[in-house]
C-alpha positions in Angstrom: 11.5 -14.4 -16.1 11.5 -13.0 -12.5 11.2 -9.4 -11.8 12.4 -8.0 -8.8 11.0 -4.9 -7.8 13.3 -2.3 -6.1 11.5 -0.1 -3.5 13.6 2.9 -2.3 14.1 3.3 1.5 11.9 5.7 3.3 14.2 8.8 4.5 13.5 10.5 7.6 13.5 14.1 7.0 16.6 16.0 8.6 16.1 17.0 12.2 16.7 20.7 12.9 17.3 22.2 16.3 14.9 24.3 17.8 15.5 28.0 17.6 15.9 28.0 21.3 19.0 25.8 21.4 21.2 27.7 19.1 22.5 30.6 21.4 23.4 28.1 24.1 25.7 26.1 21.4 27.2 29.2 20.3 27.9 30.2 24.1 29.3 26.8 24.7 31.8 27.1 21.5 32.9 30.4 22.6 33.5 29.3 26.3 35.5 26.3 25.0 37.6 28.6 22.8 38.3 30.7 25.5 39.3 27.8 27.8 41.7 26.5 25.3 43.1 30.1 24.8 43.4 30.2 28.8 45.2 26.8 28.8 47.6 28.0 26.0 48.4 31.2 27.9 48.8 29.3 31.2 51.5 27.0 29.3 53.1 30.2 27.9 53.2 31.7 31.3 54.5 28.6 33.0 57.3 28.4 30.6 58.1 32.0 31.1 58.2 31.2 34.9 60.4 28.3 34.6 62.7 30.4 32.5 62.7 33.2 35.2 63.3 30.7 37.9 66.4 29.1 36.1 67.6 32.7 35.3 67.2 33.7 38.9 68.9 30.5 40.2 71.9 31.1 37.8 72.2 34.7 39.0 71.8 33.7 42.8 74.5 31.1 42.4 76.8 33.5 40.7 76.1 36.2 43.5 76.9 34.0 46.4 79.8 32.3 44.6 81.2 36.0 44.1 80.5 36.6 47.8 82.3 33.5 48.7 85.3 34.6 46.4 85.4 38.1 48.2 85.3 36.7 51.8 88.3 34.3 50.5 90.1 37.3 49.1 89.4 39.2 52.4 90.9 36.1 54.4 93.8 36.0 52.3 94.8 39.8 52.4 94.2 39.4 56.3 96.6 36.5 56.4 99.4 38.3 54.2 98.5 41.8 55.3 102.4 42.5 55.8 103.3 41.4 52.4 100.9 43.4 50.6 101.6 46.6 52.8 105.3 46.2 52.1 104.5 45.8 48.5 102.5 49.1 48.4 105.1 51.1 50.1 107.8 49.5 47.9 105.8 50.9 44.9 105.5 54.4 46.3 107.6 57.2 44.7 110.8 58.1 46.6 109.8 61.7 46.4 106.2 61.0 47.8 107.8 58.8 50.5 110.2 61.7 51.3 107.5 64.2 51.8 105.3 62.0 53.6 108.2 61.1 56.2 110.6 63.9 56.3 108.8 66.1 59.0 108.2 63.2 61.4 109.7 63.6 65.1 112.4 61.5 66.0 113.4 61.0 69.7 117.1 61.8 70.7 119.1 59.9 73.2 122.1 60.7 75.0 124.1 60.1 78.4 125.5 62.1 81.3 127.6 59.7 82.9 131.3 58.5 82.5 132.4 55.7 80.3 134.2 52.9 82.0 136.7 50.7 80.2 138.6 47.3 81.3 141.3 45.2 80.0 140.2 42.7 77.2 140.1 39.2 78.0 139.8 35.9 76.1 141.5 35.6 72.8 141.5 39.6 72.1 143.4 40.0 75.6 145.9 37.2 75.0 147.7 39.4 72.0 150.6 41.1 73.7 151.6 43.1 70.6 149.2 46.2 71.6 147.1 47.0 74.7 143.4 46.3 73.9 140.4 47.6 76.1 136.6 46.9 76.4 134.5 50.1 76.8 131.2 49.5 78.5 128.9 52.4 77.3 125.9 53.2 79.7 122.4 53.0 78.5 121.1 56.0 76.6 118.5 58.3 78.1 115.8 60.2 76.2 116.2 63.8 75.7 113.3 66.5 76.2 113.6 68.0 72.6 113.1 65.6 69.7 114.4 66.1 65.9 113.2 65.6 62.6 113.6 62.5 60.5 115.2 64.0 57.5 118.5 64.9 59.0 118.9 61.6 60.7 118.0 59.1 57.8 118.5 59.1 54.2 114.7 58.8 53.2 115.6 58.3 49.4 117.1 55.0 50.0 114.8 52.4 51.2 116.8 49.2 52.3 113.9 47.1 53.3 111.3 46.5 55.8 111.0 44.8 59.3 107.2 43.9 59.6 105.5 47.3 59.3 108.7 49.3 59.7 110.8 50.8 56.9 114.6 50.7 57.2 116.7 53.7 56.0 120.5 54.2 56.1 121.6 56.4 58.9 123.2 59.9 58.3 123.8 61.3 61.8 126.8 59.3 63.1 127.3 61.7 66.1 123.9 60.2 67.7 125.1 58.4 71.0 122.2 55.7 70.5 124.3 54.6 67.3 127.4 54.3 69.2 125.6 52.4 71.9 124.4 50.0 69.4 127.7 49.6 67.6 129.6 48.8 70.9 129.5 45.1 70.3 131.0 45.7 66.9 133.6 48.1 67.4 137.4 47.5 68.9 139.3 50.1 70.7 143.1 50.1 71.2 146.0 52.7 71.7 147.5 52.0 68.2 144.8 51.7 65.6 142.1 53.7 67.8 138.5 52.5 66.7 138.0 49.7 64.3 135.6 47.1 63.3 135.2 44.1 65.6 133.8 40.7 65.1 131.1 40.3 68.2 132.0 36.7 68.2 135.9 36.4 67.6 136.2 32.7 67.8 133.5 32.0 65.1 136.1 32.3 62.3 138.8 30.1 63.9 139.2 26.4 63.0 140.4 23.7 65.5 143.9 23.7 64.2 144.1 27.6 64.5 142.6 27.5 68.1 145.0 24.8 69.0 148.1 26.6 67.7 146.9 29.9 69.4 146.7 28.1 72.8 150.3 26.5 72.2 151.8 29.9 71.2 149.9 32.1 74.0 150.6 29.7 76.9 154.5 30.1 77.1 154.2 33.9 76.8 151.6 34.7 79.4 150.8 31.8 81.5 148.8 33.6 84.2 146.6 35.1 81.5 146.1 32.0 79.7 145.0 30.3 83.0 142.5 33.1 83.8 141.1 32.7 80.4 141.3 28.7 79.9 137.6 28.4 80.5 137.0 30.9 77.6 139.3 28.7 75.4 137.2 25.6 76.3 133.8 27.3 75.4 135.1 28.2 72.0 136.5 24.8 71.5 133.1 23.3 72.3 131.3 25.7 69.9 133.7 24.8 67.2 133.1 21.1 67.8 129.4 21.5 67.9 129.3 23.5 64.6 131.3 21.1 62.7 129.5 19.4 59.7 128.6 15.8 60.2 131.0 13.2 58.6 130.0 10.4 56.2 131.4 7.1 57.2 131.1 4.2 54.5 130.7 0.9 56.1 130.9 -2.4 54.3 127.6 -4.0 53.8 129.0 -7.4 55.3 129.6 -5.6 58.4 126.1 -4.0 58.9 123.4 -5.3 61.2 119.9 -4.2 62.2 118.8 -4.3 65.7 115.0 -3.7 66.4 114.3 -1.8 69.4 110.9 -2.1 71.2 108.5 0.8 70.9 106.3 2.5 73.5 103.2 1.4 71.8 102.6 -1.9 69.9 101.7 -1.3 66.0 99.5 -4.4 65.8 95.9 -4.3 66.0 93.8 -6.0 69.0 92.8 -8.8 67.0 96.5 -9.7 65.8 97.7 -9.4 69.2 95.1 -11.8 70.7 96.0 -14.1 67.7 99.7 -14.0 68.7 98.7 -15.1 72.2 96.6 -17.8 71.0 99.7 -19.0 68.8 101.9 -18.9 71.8 99.5 -21.2 73.8 99.3 -23.4 70.7 103.1 -23.7 70.6 103.1 -24.5 74.3 100.6 -27.2 73.9 102.6 -28.6 70.8 105.7 -28.8 73.2 103.8 -30.5 76.0 102.4 -33.1 73.3 106.0 -33.6 72.2 107.2 -34.5 75.8 104.3 -36.8 76.4 105.2 -38.6 73.1 108.8 -38.9 74.3 107.5 -40.4 77.6 105.5 -42.9 75.6 108.3 -43.9 73.5 110.4 -44.6 76.5 107.6 -46.7 78.1 107.9 -48.8 75.0 111.4 -49.3 75.2 111.1 -50.2 78.8 108.6 -53.1 77.7 111.3 -54.2 75.0 108.9 -53.0 72.3 111.3 -52.3 69.4 109.0 -52.1 66.5 108.3 -48.8 64.7 105.7 -46.7 66.7 104.8 -44.7 63.8 103.5 -47.4 61.4 100.0 -46.6 60.5 98.9 -50.2 59.2 100.2 -53.7 59.7 99.1 -56.4 57.4 100.1 -59.9 58.9 100.3 -62.9 56.3 99.9 -66.4 57.9 100.0 -69.9 56.5 100.9 -69.3 53.1 97.7 -67.4 52.3 97.6 -64.9 49.4 96.2 -61.6 50.2 96.0 -58.5 48.4 97.1 -55.3 50.0 95.7 -52.1 49.1 98.3 -49.5 49.1 95.7 -46.6 48.6 97.4 -45.6 45.3 95.5 -45.2 42.0 96.9 -46.9 39.0 
């Protein structure tokens, strides 16, 4: 029987740090903990800073976008200022507009000259049923004392606008300026007195009516017709120029298109140069054909009547058998 003796291993006693190293280890642990805390605080502050930067960028973007919108609005209002001014004036109550404008000074116009008149001419003067005259009013002059706006215009009835001017109906028809402005639109004769007149009497005529008027007036008063013949021709020319264009339907078999040369070519420079090269190529091919005709003529002169365009000639003599390659695949 073998006996084994087990001897326990020697254990070294635990090492203890000297008392002098204990405070240094505690200080190092505290410093490490503080460093970790500072790193954590730094990460939190960095996150807060990034959040603040994002908010600032978003706010700044919104701010500058609103500034751009304001600039666009200012430009739009500036470009359409008349439209918005007229909209504001139209929205104003009538009573407020009356008290704002009624006491404005209005200039007064008159005249101190004699009014002259002449016999009417052209189509108006051709009618011999009554005596028609043309009155030439002198230009109005400005008086020293103005008047107020409310006895001249109906401020409660706004007709519209002309730019930054309001348009109201006139109530004072005894104003000389009104008669002066109405002179092209009134007609004076010894029977009906003062009536409305078309400033362009030939505008409502048709070519047939004008032709009939000429044929009717010429035998009655040939002298007056001769003196106003140029006016008839002018009215006839105006009527012909104002006619609507007529549509003419042409059969498709009778149509053709003709191309007119333009002032500038539409092709690119490369294509223009290529066209010139194509022209030279066509000229060279034409010269080659002429030379080929000369060659054929020389063959005929030498009594060479065989076909000149044969590519290959195979001559078999003395009954030999020969295989000719036709160049085709079975």
